[in-house]
N, C-alpha and C positions, 0 to 999 in steps of 0.2 A: 561764097565760104561755106563749109558744110560743117555742122557740128554733130557729132555722133555720140549719143549716149549710150553707154555700157556699163557694165557692173565691174569692168577691169580696173585694175589698180592704176593704170595711166590711160590716158589719150594724149594725142597731139592733134594740134591744130595749126596749120600754116597760114599765116597772112599773107598774102603776096605784097611785097613792098613797093609802094608807089613812087617814093621818092627816097632818096637816101638819107640815113640817120646822120643826126649831127655828129661832127669830127670828133666830138669829146666825149660822145655817149656810144654804148653797145648798139650795134645795130640788130642783136637779137636778145631775147630775154624768156626765161621760164618762170610762169606765173603758176603758183600752186593752189589748188583750191578742192572742193569737195565733189564735184561732178553733178551728174544728173540735170534736174531744173535749175539747182543754184548755179552752177557753172553756166548754164545756158543763159540765165539772167545777167551773168557778168558780161558774158561775151556780148551780149547785146547792149547793154548800157555803157560798157567800160572798154572792153578788149577791141573791137570793132571800128567804134570810132576813134579810139587813141591809134589803132595801125593806119587808118587813113589819114589822120592828122601828121604821124611821125615816120610812116613807112616802115616801123620797126618789124621785125618777124617775131610774133609771139609764138611758143611753145607751152600748151595748156596740159598741166599734171594735176590727175585727181589724187593725190598722196596725202591731203591734209590731214586725214586720220592718224596717220603715222608721223607728222611734222615733227614733233619733239624728240623721237628716236633716231629719226632721219637725220635731222641737223645736228644732234650729239654726233653721230657716226661720221658725217662729212667735215666737222669741225676737226675732229680728231684725226680724220685722215688728211687734213690741209687742202681738202678739194670741195669746195663748196658750190653745187652747180646750181642752185636755185637762187632767183633775183628777188622774186615778191612771193609770199606766203600768206594764204588766208588762215588765220587760226580763231579758235574761241579766245575769248579774254584770258581764262586761266591759264592757257597754254602760252599764251603772249608773257604774261607775268613770269612764268617759268623760265621761259628762253631769255627774257630780259636780265631776270636774276642771275642766270648762268652765263652772261655774256655772251649769248648766240644772236642776239640781236641787237640792230644799231638804235640808240636813243633817238627820238625825233622831237625837235622845237616845234609845236605845233603852228606858233605864229610866223614862223618864217620858212617853215618847209611844207606847210599846207595852206591851200588858198582859203582867201577870205570868203565869209558867206557873200551871197548875191547882195544881201542887204547892208554889206560893209562890216558885219560883224566879224571880229578876229576869230581864227579858228579855235582857240582854247574856250571862247566863251560860246561860241557856237555848238561845239561838241560838248561842253561843259562837264560834268561829273561821269560822262562816259569815257573820258580819257583816263581810264583805270591804270595804265603803266604808262611810264616813260617811253617805251618802245612800242606802243600799241595805236593805230588808228583805225577808229571803230568805223564800220560800214552800217551794219545793220542791228537792229534790235529783234529778235526771234526767240520762238518757244520750243520747247520739246514737249510735245503733247502726243495724244492717243487717237488713231483713227480705228473705225470699227465697221465691219460689214453689216449694212443694215439689213441685209436679207438673211444673216445668219444670228440674229441675236434675240429672236422671238419678238413678242409684242410690246415688251418692255427695254427699250434699249438702254445701254448703260449710261450713267449721268454722273457718277462720282468715281474719283481715281480708285476706291479700294473695290470697285466692280471687277478690276483688273485680277484682283485675288480672289475673287470669289467663282471657283470651278464648278460649283452647284447651280448657280443661277445663269452662267456663261460658260459653258463646257465647250472645249477646244482650244488650239493652239493660240499663244501669244507670241508677239515678237519684242524682245527687249534688246537694249545695244548691249554689246559685249564688254562694258566696263562699269564698274561702280557708281559713277556719278549719275545722278538722277534715280536709279534703282535703289540705291542705299535710301535716299530721303523718302521716296514713295514707301517703301518698305516699312521705315519707321512711321510714317504718318497712319498708315492703316494697321499698325500695331500698337496705335493709342498714344504715340508721342505728340506732343503739342507742335504747332508748326513753329513757335518761337524757341522751342527747345530742341530742335532735331540737330543742330551742328553741334550744340553742346553734347548731346548723347553720342553722336558719331565720332566724336573726338576720343572716346573712351573705346578700349577693346571689347568691353562687356556691350556697348552701344552697337559696334560694327558686328559683333556675335548676333545680337538681337534683330539687326536689319537682315543678314544673311539667313538665319533662321526663320523670318517671314518668306523671303525669296524661295525657301525651300519648299514652301507649302505649293508653289507653282512650277518649281525648277523643271519637272518632267514634261511640262506643257510649253516649255519656251523654246522658240527658234531665236538665235543669237545671233543680231546683226551687226556689221561692222561699217559699212558704206550706208548713207543716208538714202539711197535709192531702193535699198532692199525692201523695207517694210511696204511702201507702196506698191512693189511688184508682189510682194507675197499676199497683200490684201486683194490686188488686183486678180491674181490668180486664185483666190479663196482658199489660199494654204494656210492663212490663221484668220482667227474671228476677229481679232484686235491687236495693235501693235502700235508701239511708240516711235515716234520720228520728229523730225523738224516739221513746224507748221505749214513751212511753204510747199515742202514736197506733199503734204495732204491737200493742200489747195490745189497741186497740179493733178493730183489723181480723181480728185473730185469734180473740180470745174473745167479743167481740161479734157480730161479722158472719160468724164461721165461714168465713172464707176460706182457701183451701188455701196460709197463708202461715206460715213458722216464723221464729225469731229467732236472729240471728247476734250472739252476745254477746262475742265475741273483740276486744279492743281498743277496747272501747266506751268513749267519752269521758264521763267524770262531769262534769257542770257544774251551776251553781245558777241558780234563776230566781227573781224575786221583783219587789216594787213599788219605783216611785220615786214622789216628789210633783214634778211640775214646779216649777220657780222661779217667780215672777211671779204667782202667783195673788193674788185679791183676799182680803180676811181672811175673807170669807163661805165661799168657795170652800176655802180652805184647812183653815178649821174642819172643814168637810165631810170633806174628802179624809183629815185626820187621825183624824176619827172612824171612817171606814170602815175605815181601815188598823188602829186599835185592835182593832176587831171581827173583821175578816177575817185577822188574823193570831195570834189567840189559840190556846190550846192545842187546843180542840175544833174549831175551823173547819178548821185546818190537817190535823187527823186525819180530818174529815171528807172532806176534798178524795180523800183514798186511797181512798174507798169508789167513787169514779167513775173514776179513772184510776190507773194504775201507777206513781206518783211518791211519794218518800219525803218526808215532812213535815219541815220544816227545824228544828222545836223538838225538842228531847230528849223534853220533856214530852208531845210528841204521838205518838212511836213506838208506846209500849204501848198506844194507844187504837185503832191500825189493826188492821182485822178482817176482814170479808167484804165483796165487792162488793155494792153497794145493791141491785142489779137480777140480777146473775147468782148471787150467793151462794156464790162461790167464795172461798176464802182469798185475800188480796191479796199476803201476805208473799212467796211464792215468784215473784211476777211484778215484785217490787221491784229496780231494778239494782243495789241494795247486798245482794242476797240473795247467800251464799257460793258457790253454785253458778253465779251467773251473774258474779260479780266475779273469778273466777279470774285474767283478764288485763286490767286497766282500764287506760285512758291518763286521766291526771290533766291537765285542761285548766290551762293557766297564763295566769291572768286578768291579771296584772301585763303579761306579755308581749304579750298582744292589745291591753291599753289603749295601750302604747307604740307597737306596730308596725300596729295596723290600718289606718289610713289608707293607708301607704305600700304596704304588700303589697296592700291592696284594689284600689289604682289597677293595680299591676303583675299581678294576677288577671283584672281586668277587660280590660285590653288583651291579656292572653294568650287569653281567651275569644273576643275579637273576631278573631283571625287567622284 
């Protein structure tokens, strides 16, 4: 099998079926994720072993960044073509609230832990929505070019806003989430007050005004693979992305890039099953989910990318990188040395305010 990493919206991966699928399950499924190193980790940990076990043909689509809008459109058209979709927790909550994702009973539709623990206890507080099946704890943080930052590398999140000390282009995600929080932190708002301030029009304007100070030096990204490529090419001096993508560019590609962990934003990522599937497709999706989120499979993903598994029972099984042979624990966002100053993402806030602030942010971008 061949995995092709591109910056295109969609890639396809055909897994040759070794045996016929079960008669009551679809024999093909479309799994939607984020592309790049992250999709490759899922390919190795979940898709390939599931295809070998079941004989199902899996089409891999890299459209998760547009999942909410596309699922809304599919539902309105009465033609849902996706079977399992990888989304961040806040998007899962929105999709669940809108009836666009199936509710999941963790203790009957997900596997028990290898230690016998029921799934609801094993995932614990990470089950933030009735429709959400967590996979990983990850963070959005910054990488920087070690050869372009001078003798004093950036150590604080507010260094991103310091164009005098660190002149050059930055890359930021083309959405308000995280950018607005970092902007308020660097405009003097206390960490515990950020979401209270951001809930007001004045607070939103304050965040955008801070972002205005670097707007002309920003390259905006939409795909998680963009910032690692921009850093590797030397087109930006620093940029935000997911910590696992930075691990790949630093440890696997050996680029002159380092991590800025300060004010990394902890978040959850996981699966939803779209509402409106046929019985056969629903059965296949549930079968895949039970397999892909068991204790061993979640631990296996950590062999390929630096994200912490969402199950308690998986954590002790995290060991070394499958190819590099390095200990993965120090590369996890939850490692004590990396987590000295974290920022906790507020799922409920963004589930409630996302559409309104998105509109305001996009209007600001267009100015």
